[in-house]
LUMLO-902511 format. One line per 10 residues: their letters; for each residue x, y, z of C-alpha. Coordinates in Angstrom, 2 decimals. Each point is the difference from the previous one (the first is absolute). Layout:
BEGIN
A = X,Y,Z ~ ...
END
This chain:
BEGIN
MTPEDRMLAA = 118.87,-12.18,128.61 ~ -1.90,-0.69,-3.20 ~ -2.88,-2.52,0.06 ~ 2.27,-2.49,-1.77 ~ 2.73,0.48,2.62 ~ -2.59,-0.33,2.76 ~ -1.46,-3.21,-1.41 ~ 3.41,-1.53,-0.65 ~ 1.11,0.74,3.57 ~ -3.17,-1.48,1.50
LSRQEPDCVP = 0.24,-3.11,-2.19 ~ 3.63,-0.39,1.12 ~ -1.16,0.26,3.65 ~ 1.80,3.27,0.48 ~ -1.38,3.24,1.39 ~ -1.01,2.53,-2.66 ~ -0.83,3.59,0.89 ~ -3.69,-0.86,0.39 ~ -2.21,-3.09,-0.10 ~ -0.98,-0.42,-3.67
LYDLVDNVAV = -3.61,-0.30,-1.14 ~ -1.50,-2.53,-2.42 ~ -3.52,-0.87,-1.13 ~ -2.29,-0.47,-2.95 ~ -2.58,2.77,-0.05 ~ -3.44,-0.08,-1.57 ~ -1.53,2.55,2.35 ~ -0.97,2.80,-2.38 ~ -0.43,2.58,2.77 ~ 3.54,-0.61,1.27
LAHYAGEPIT = 1.42,0.10,-3.52 ~ -1.84,3.22,-0.82 ~ 1.23,1.59,3.24 ~ 3.64,-0.52,-0.95 ~ -0.43,0.50,-3.74 ~ -1.69,3.35,0.55 ~ -2.85,-0.79,-2.41 ~ -2.79,-2.57,-0.51 ~ 0.95,-3.44,-1.32 ~ -1.70,-1.13,-3.21
LENASQTIPR = 0.54,-2.95,-2.31 ~ 1.32,2.44,-2.57 ~ 2.63,1.62,2.23 ~ 0.83,-2.94,2.31 ~ 3.25,-0.95,-1.73 ~ 1.33,3.48,0.83 ~ -1.72,1.00,3.26 ~ 0.48,-3.26,1.91 ~ 3.78,-0.21,-0.56 ~ 0.24,3.68,0.94
ALGRTLDHTR = -1.94,-0.54,3.23 ~ 2.00,-3.04,1.08 ~ 3.26,1.62,-1.03 ~ -0.76,2.67,2.59 ~ -0.70,-2.42,2.85 ~ 1.31,-3.56,-0.26 ~ 3.47,-1.48,-0.27 ~ -1.15,-3.07,-1.91 ~ -3.08,-1.23,-1.82 ~ -0.95,-2.28,-2.86
IWLPSAPGER = -1.64,1.23,-3.18 ~ -3.68,-0.14,0.92 ~ -2.37,2.01,-2.21 ~ -3.75,-0.07,-0.62 ~ -1.73,-1.30,-3.11 ~ -3.53,0.27,-1.32 ~ -2.43,-2.77,1.05 ~ -0.55,-2.77,-2.52 ~ 0.99,-3.52,-1.00 ~ 3.05,-1.46,-1.71
TDERGFRHQR = 1.35,-3.41,-0.94 ~ 3.74,-0.47,0.34 ~ 2.35,-1.77,-2.38 ~ -0.45,-3.36,1.80 ~ -3.80,0.16,-0.06 ~ -0.76,1.12,3.58 ~ -2.91,2.47,0.13 ~ 0.20,2.98,2.36 ~ -2.58,2.54,1.10 ~ 0.65,3.45,1.43
ADWWNEWQVD = -2.89,1.42,2.02 ~ 1.68,3.25,1.01 ~ 3.18,1.98,-0.65 ~ 2.27,-2.17,2.11 ~ -1.24,-3.55,0.43 ~ 0.06,-2.69,-2.66 ~ -1.21,-3.54,0.61 ~ 0.55,-3.18,-1.95 ~ -3.48,-1.25,-0.88 ~ 0.64,-2.95,-2.33
TPFHGLAELA = 2.73,-2.41,-1.05 ~ 0.86,-1.54,-3.39 ~ -0.79,-3.47,1.40 ~ -2.92,-1.61,1.81 ~ 0.62,-3.22,1.87 ~ 3.15,-1.96,0.75 ~ 0.39,-1.52,-3.47 ~ 0.07,3.43,-1.64 ~ 2.30,1.34,2.74 ~ 2.47,-2.83,-0.68
QFARREIERL = -0.07,0.85,-3.71 ~ 0.55,3.67,0.85 ~ 2.96,-0.92,2.23 ~ 1.61,-2.01,-2.80 ~ -0.40,2.91,-2.43 ~ 1.51,2.35,2.57 ~ 2.98,-2.30,0.54 ~ 0.58,-0.16,-3.73 ~ -0.15,3.79,-0.22 ~ 2.31,0.50,2.98
EAPQAVSPCN = 2.54,-2.59,-1.13 ~ 0.13,1.17,-3.62 ~ 3.50,1.14,-1.06 ~ -0.85,3.63,-0.51 ~ 1.78,3.25,0.73 ~ -1.24,1.80,3.11 ~ -0.77,3.62,-0.73 ~ 1.72,2.33,2.46 ~ -2.08,2.48,1.93 ~ -0.95,3.25,-1.67
LGRLQEWRDR = 2.72,1.98,1.71 ~ -0.92,3.23,-1.72 ~ -3.59,-0.22,1.25 ~ 1.16,-0.78,3.53 ~ 2.35,2.97,-0.10 ~ -2.93,2.20,-0.99 ~ -2.01,-1.21,2.99 ~ 3.04,0.39,2.27 ~ 0.28,3.62,-1.05 ~ -3.73,0.64,0.50
FAPCTIPAVT = 0.01,-1.40,3.55 ~ 3.33,1.58,0.97 ~ 1.31,0.49,2.55 ~ -2.18,-2.90,1.26 ~ 1.55,-3.27,-1.16 ~ -1.73,-2.79,-1.90 ~ 1.13,-3.64,-0.30 ~ 2.62,-0.85,-2.57 ~ -1.45,-3.52,-0.31 ~ -3.07,-1.89,1.19
AGEALANLYI = -0.51,-3.76,-0.30 ~ -2.16,-2.76,1.43 ~ 1.08,-3.34,1.47 ~ -1.11,-3.03,-2.01 ~ -2.46,-1.61,2.45 ~ -1.94,3.23,0.48 ~ 0.21,0.78,-3.72 ~ -1.82,-3.28,-0.69 ~ -2.51,-0.47,2.78 ~ -1.34,3.58,0.08
PVGLDQFVML = -1.42,0.19,-3.56 ~ -0.94,-3.70,-0.04 ~ -1.67,0.09,3.40 ~ 1.36,-1.78,3.05 ~ -2.68,-2.70,0.01 ~ 0.54,-0.81,-3.68 ~ 3.78,0.04,0.42 ~ -0.10,-2.42,2.95 ~ -2.36,-2.35,-1.81 ~ 2.20,-0.01,-3.09
EAEEPDLVQR = 3.03,-0.80,2.12 ~ -1.86,-2.88,1.66 ~ -0.80,-1.44,-3.43 ~ 3.23,0.81,-1.84 ~ 2.84,0.92,2.40 ~ 2.74,-0.39,-2.64 ~ -1.79,2.41,-2.32 ~ -0.28,2.63,2.74 ~ 3.67,-0.41,0.94 ~ 1.07,0.42,-3.61
WLEAEHSATL = -2.24,3.05,-0.32 ~ 1.53,1.59,3.11 ~ 3.54,-0.48,-1.26 ~ -0.87,1.28,-3.48 ~ -1.51,3.11,1.57 ~ 3.02,0.55,2.23 ~ 2.49,-0.45,-2.86 ~ -1.92,2.51,-2.12 ~ -0.01,2.49,2.89 ~ 3.78,-0.33,0.40
RSLEAQADCR = 0.55,0.54,-3.72 ~ -2.15,3.11,0.16 ~ 1.89,1.36,3.00 ~ 3.39,-0.72,-1.54 ~ -1.02,2.07,-3.04 ~ -0.44,3.09,2.20 ~ 3.64,0.66,0.82 ~ -0.34,3.76,-0.61 ~ -2.85,0.44,2.48 ~ 2.19,1.49,2.76
SISPIAWIFA = -0.26,3.35,-1.77 ~ -3.65,0.13,1.11 ~ 0.54,-0.57,3.73 ~ 1.78,-2.34,2.45 ~ -3.24,-1.81,0.87 ~ -1.65,-3.20,-1.24 ~ -3.16,-1.77,1.14 ~ -0.83,-3.72,0.10 ~ -3.66,-0.93,0.46 ~ -1.38,-3.23,1.44
DLAYRSGLMF = -3.20,0.11,2.05 ~ 0.43,-3.10,2.16 ~ -1.86,0.76,3.23 ~ -3.36,0.83,1.51 ~ -0.50,2.12,3.10 ~ -0.07,-3.25,1.97 ~ 3.27,-1.42,-1.37 ~ 1.58,-1.56,-3.06 ~ -2.16,-1.23,-2.88 ~ 2.43,-2.88,-0.56
SPRYLHDHGV = 2.03,-1.97,2.51 ~ 3.73,0.80,0.24 ~ 0.71,-3.50,-1.33 ~ -2.24,0.61,-3.03 ~ 1.79,3.31,-0.70 ~ 3.40,-1.69,0.19 ~ -1.09,-3.00,-2.06 ~ -1.31,2.32,-2.71 ~ 3.18,2.05,-0.13 ~ -1.47,3.29,1.17
FRHIHDMCEV = 3.01,1.12,2.04 ~ 2.40,-1.30,-2.64 ~ -1.89,2.05,-2.58 ~ 0.22,3.11,2.17 ~ 3.70,-0.63,0.60 ~ 0.65,-0.27,-3.74 ~ -1.89,3.22,-0.65 ~ 1.80,1.86,2.80 ~ 3.34,-1.18,-1.34 ~ -0.71,1.52,-3.41
LHGFGLKVIF = -1.39,3.23,1.44 ~ 2.83,0.41,2.52 ~ 2.40,-0.49,-2.90 ~ -1.53,3.11,-1.57 ~ 0.61,1.95,3.21 ~ -3.63,-0.05,1.14 ~ -1.58,-0.45,3.41 ~ -2.96,-2.40,0.02 ~ -3.32,0.58,1.77 ~ -2.12,-3.13,0.38
HSDGDIRQMI = -3.79,0.38,0.01 ~ -2.52,-2.33,1.56 ~ -3.13,0.96,1.89 ~ -0.94,-1.84,3.17 ~ 1.89,-1.59,2.85 ~ 3.32,-1.11,-1.52 ~ 1.90,-0.34,3.28 ~ 0.51,-3.73,-0.45 ~ 1.97,0.47,-3.22 ~ 2.01,3.13,0.85
PDLIEAGVDA = 3.22,-1.98,0.74 ~ -0.29,-1.70,-3.41 ~ -0.57,3.34,-1.73 ~ 3.05,1.49,1.69 ~ 2.09,-3.00,-0.97 ~ -1.29,0.38,-3.58 ~ 1.41,3.52,-0.07 ~ -2.90,2.45,0.28 ~ 0.93,3.40,1.42 ~ -3.43,1.10,1.25
LAPIETTAGM = -3.46,-1.38,0.76 ~ -3.24,1.71,-0.98 ~ -2.61,1.01,1.01 ~ 0.25,-1.11,3.72 ~ -3.70,-0.65,0.46 ~ -0.57,0.87,3.64 ~ -3.56,-1.39,0.06 ~ 1.51,-3.39,-0.90 ~ 2.13,0.06,3.13 ~ 3.10,1.44,-1.66
DLGELKREYG = 1.23,2.22,2.83 ~ 2.68,2.48,-1.08 ~ 1.73,0.09,3.35 ~ 0.24,-3.78,0.30 ~ 1.21,-0.36,-3.57 ~ 2.61,2.70,0.52 ~ 1.34,-1.67,3.12 ~ 0.19,-3.46,-1.58 ~ 1.04,0.76,-3.58 ~ 0.96,3.67,-0.18
DRVAFCGGLD = 3.69,-0.74,-0.40 ~ -0.70,-2.08,-3.12 ~ -2.95,1.53,-1.86 ~ -1.85,3.31,-0.36 ~ -3.74,0.60,0.37 ~ -2.41,1.85,-2.26 ~ -3.48,1.01,1.18 ~ -1.30,-0.68,3.48 ~ -2.60,2.72,0.63 ~ -3.41,-1.56,0.60
MPYTLRYGSV = -2.28,0.78,-2.95 ~ -3.39,-1.67,0.62 ~ -0.47,1.53,3.46 ~ 2.30,2.91,0.85 ~ 0.36,1.59,-3.43 ~ -3.63,-0.62,-0.92 ~ -1.88,0.59,3.24 ~ 2.45,1.75,2.32 ~ 0.30,3.72,0.63 ~ 2.90,2.09,-1.24
DDVRRATLRA = 1.45,-0.19,3.53 ~ -0.35,-3.80,-0.06 ~ 1.93,-0.12,-3.26 ~ 2.72,2.28,1.32 ~ 0.45,-2.16,3.10 ~ 0.05,-3.21,-2.04 ~ 2.57,1.51,-2.37 ~ 2.25,0.98,2.89 ~ -0.34,-3.47,1.57 ~ 0.98,-1.66,-3.30
IAAAGPGGGL = 3.01,2.26,-0.39 ~ 1.07,-0.57,3.60 ~ -0.40,-3.78,-0.35 ~ 1.89,-0.54,-3.26 ~ 1.76,3.22,-0.93 ~ 3.11,-0.03,2.21 ~ 3.04,-1.25,-1.88 ~ -1.76,0.32,-3.35 ~ -1.83,-2.68,-1.91 ~ -3.50,1.53,0.09
ILGSSSEELY = -1.93,1.26,-3.02 ~ -3.30,1.22,1.38 ~ -3.29,-0.65,-1.78 ~ -3.40,-1.56,0.42 ~ -0.44,-3.60,1.10 ~ -1.89,-0.68,-3.22 ~ 2.50,1.62,-2.39 ~ -2.88,1.96,-1.53 ~ -1.70,3.20,1.16 ~ -3.58,-0.46,-1.09
EDLPAANVIA = -2.55,2.55,-1.15 ~ -2.16,-0.38,3.11 ~ 2.75,0.98,2.46 ~ -0.35,3.49,1.51 ~ 2.49,2.16,-1.86 ~ 0.91,1.78,3.23 ~ 1.21,-3.30,1.49 ~ 2.28,-0.81,-2.92 ~ 1.41,3.53,0.08 ~ 0.52,-0.31,3.77
MWETTRECGR = 2.02,-3.22,-0.44 ~ 2.24,1.60,-2.60 ~ 0.44,3.35,1.68 ~ 0.66,-1.57,3.41 ~ 2.73,-2.14,-1.56 ~ 1.61,3.02,-1.62 ~ -0.22,2.04,3.21 ~ 0.94,-2.63,2.57 ~ 1.64,-2.87,-1.86 ~ 3.37,1.66,-0.26
YPIGRYFPKG = 3.11,-1.65,1.37 ~ 0.96,-0.54,2.74 ~ -3.46,-1.42,0.63 ~ -1.74,1.55,2.99 ~ 1.72,3.37,-0.01 ~ -2.83,1.58,-2.01 ~ -2.91,-1.76,1.68 ~ -2.55,2.18,1.82 ~ 0.96,0.70,3.58 ~ -1.32,-2.70,2.31
FGG = -0.61,-2.61,-2.68 ~ 0.73,-3.33,1.60 ~ 0.03,-2.20,-3.12
END
């Protein structure tokens, strides 16, 4: 099977030839190992796709940039302290009055009768070819609530809603309508891959950031349903991303139409085996290998055992795309542990699950 075939089978909850692998990778030692040469800022756009094309079945375009500051088109200021991590350090408003004015300007911009530019298909095709045979997403998009509260700040967003609930509701719907128009303009995206991502960080490790009632009242699952409907119409499978413990909203996400959940944060109580037993006939799972403890502090043997346990718990019948529980393999992880996760999956994650496990492994 090709990586695309493997991913499509897993996302359809069918058994591919082998459990597919997905992650974002900013571990330079791992990338250099598979690229066959050191990674530099100058060669990263070539060496990183080559490295991941030799190892993973799916990834997102994730490349380093030089440290520095930038201000985006809406006035948010960002600072990059290293190759990989950029932080928002200032906003174009200070205080609720200025935030309300900003929201009104944003609504006007989002509601303006303007043509939506389609994605740069040629550029995406270039990246697809660089990462090949590893697949990249055909489309990525954020849900409206997360798109608003994350750059604004959750505290500021909640205070604005307390003061002007109608303004916030109008802003949410303007954002969602603009997102749908943008998605609908990408009808040719299936030539890139059969995979789309929807992002909405809505949970902490301890549970949801918002109550289920709040999420329903603010149209979150309706928004996701609308987005899935467009993306499914293009022939795409949809992976939904949220960190944290999202167990309370999994039934709503399934009803909304998502095909897979990512990243299955095990340290937030998201147990792969339990999720597989309860929801494995309706949704696939992406991630699930403990990053902050096993991958970071465990031995190579610990990682191999954890990889085999994850495959045994969620691999049978398909529906598992193995990766880290954080959806990012950081620079400070031992390279040998990342390599052990990948190589163990390639060696032992073949179907039927269990036939290729080491003799005596009990799961």
